[in-house]
DOVEX-510708 format. One line per 8 residues: number of its first residue (from 1); their letters; for each residue x, y, z of N, C-alpha, C, O. Coordinates in steps of 0.2 Angstrom, whole numbers, always signed. Layout:
BEGIN
NUM	a	X:Y:Z:X:Y:Z:X:Y:Z:X:Y:Z  ...
This chain:
BEGIN
1	mevlddds	+4:-6:+0:+0:+0:+0:+4:+6:+0:+9:+7:+4  +3:+11:-4:+6:+17:-5:+3:+22:+0:-3:+24:+0  +7:+25:+4:+5:+30:+9:+3:+37:+6:-2:+40:+7  +7:+39:+1:+6:+45:-3:+4:+44:-10:+7:+40:-13  -1:+47:-12:-3:+46:-19:+2:+50:-24:+6:+54:-21  +1:+49:-30:+6:+53:-35:+5:+60:-34:+10:+64:-34  -1:+63:-34:-1:+70:-33:+2:+73:-27:+5:+79:-27  +2:+69:-22:+5:+72:-15:+13:+72:-16:+16:+76:-14
9	licvfiel	+15:+66:-20:+22:+66:-21:+25:+72:-25:+30:+75:-24  +21:+73:-30:+22:+79:-35:+23:+85:-31:+27:+89:-32  +18:+86:-26:+19:+92:-22:+25:+93:-18:+28:+98:-17  +27:+87:-16:+34:+87:-12:+40:+88:-17:+44:+92:-15  +40:+85:-23:+45:+85:-27:+46:+92:-30:+51:+94:-32  +41:+96:-31:+41:+103:-33:+46:+107:-29:+49:+112:-31  +46:+106:-22:+50:+110:-18:+57:+108:-18:+61:+112:-15  +59:+103:-21:+66:+100:-21:+70:+103:-26:+68:+106:-32
17	eflqktsl	+77:+104:-25:+82:+106:-30:+83:+101:-35:+81:+95:-34  +85:+103:-41:+86:+98:-47:+90:+92:-45:+88:+86:-47  +96:+93:-42:+100:+87:-40:+97:+83:-36:+98:+77:-36  +93:+85:-31:+89:+81:-26:+85:+76:-30:+84:+70:-29  +81:+79:-35:+76:+76:-39:+80:+70:-43:+77:+65:-44  +86:+72:-46:+89:+66:-50:+91:+61:-45:+91:+55:-48  +93:+62:-39:+95:+57:-35:+89:+53:-33:+89:+46:-32  +83:+56:-32:+77:+52:-30:+74:+47:-36:+71:+43:-34
25	esvcsrwk	+77:+49:-42:+75:+44:-47:+77:+37:-46:+74:+32:-49  +82:+36:-42:+85:+29:-41:+82:+26:-35:+83:+20:-33  +77:+29:-31:+74:+27:-25:+69:+21:-27:+70:+15:-24  +65:+22:-32:+61:+16:-34:+58:+18:-41:+58:+24:-43  +55:+13:-45:+53:+14:-51:+47:+19:-51:+46:+23:-56  +43:+19:-46:+37:+23:-45:+39:+31:-45:+36:+35:-49  +44:+32:-41:+46:+39:-40:+50:+41:-47:+49:+47:-49  +53:+37:-50:+56:+38:-56:+51:+40:-62:+52:+45:-65
33	rilrshap	+46:+36:-62:+40:+37:-67:+37:+44:-65:+36:+48:-70  +36:+45:-59:+32:+52:-57:+37:+58:-59:+35:+62:-62  +43:+57:-57:+48:+63:-59:+48:+64:-66:+49:+69:-69  +49:+58:-70:+50:+59:-77:+43:+61:-81:+43:+65:-86  +38:+58:-79:+31:+59:-83:+28:+66:-81:+24:+69:-84  +30:+69:-75:+27:+75:-73:+33:+80:-73:+32:+85:-68  +38:+80:-77:+43:+84:-77:+41:+92:-77:+44:+96:-73  +36:+94:-81:+35:+101:-81:+32:+103:-74:+33:+109:-72
41	yvkmqsvn	+28:+99:-71:+26:+101:-64:+31:+101:-59:+30:+105:-54  +36:+97:-59:+41:+97:-54:+47:+101:-56:+53:+100:-53  +47:+105:-61:+52:+110:-64:+58:+106:-65:+64:+109:-64  +58:+100:-69:+64:+97:-71:+67:+101:-77:+63:+103:-82  +73:+102:-77:+76:+105:-83:+82:+101:-85:+84:+96:-82  +86:+104:-90:+92:+100:-92:+97:+102:-87:+97:+107:-83  +102:+98:-87:+108:+99:-82:+115:+98:-86:+115:+95:-91  +119:+102:-84:+126:+102:-86:+129:+97:-82:+131:+97:-76
49	igdylsqq	+131:+91:-86:+134:+86:-82:+141:+88:-79:+142:+85:-73  +145:+92:-82:+151:+95:-78:+149:+98:-71:+153:+97:-67  +144:+102:-71:+142:+105:-65:+139:+100:-60:+141:+100:-54  +136:+95:-62:+133:+89:-58:+139:+85:-55:+139:+84:-49  +144:+83:-59:+149:+79:-57:+154:+83:-52:+156:+81:-47  +154:+90:-54:+158:+94:-49:+155:+94:-42:+158:+94:-37  +148:+95:-42:+145:+95:-36:+145:+88:-32:+146:+88:-26  +145:+83:-36:+146:+76:-33:+153:+75:-30:+153:+73:-24
57	kkeanngc	+158:+78:-33:+165:+77:-31:+165:+82:-24:+169:+79:-19  +162:+88:-24:+163:+92:-18:+160:+88:-12:+162:+88:-7  +154:+85:-13:+150:+82:-8:+154:+76:-5:+154:+75:+1  +157:+72:-10:+161:+67:-8:+167:+69:-4:+169:+66:+1  +171:+74:-6:+176:+77:-3:+174:+79:+4:+178:+78:+9  +169:+83:+5:+166:+85:+11:+165:+79:+16:+167:+80:+22  +162:+74:+13:+161:+68:+18:+167:+65:+20:+168:+62:+26  +173:+65:+16:+179:+62:+18:+182:+66:+23:+185:+64:+28
65	qqqa	+182:+73:+23:+185:+77:+27:+181:+77:+34:+185:+77:+39  +175:+76:+34:+171:+75:+40:+173:+69:+44:+173:+69:+50  +174:+64:+40:+176:+57:+44:+183:+57:+47:+184:+54:+51  +187:+62:+44:+194:+62:+46:+195:+65:+53:+200:+65:+56
């Protein structure tokens, strides 16, 4: 049983940043379907892969520094 219907999830996804949304696509097939099929409603746009990878690298480095 799904606790939140698709419309409720869309309302949540609207508030998230683009990179957060791309990460959520890997949570489950339902979330991926919602994010992709309702892209205009959740303000999905194109992404510069270089910027995305740079952000991922920063986050990984910050995680390593915090563990040290």
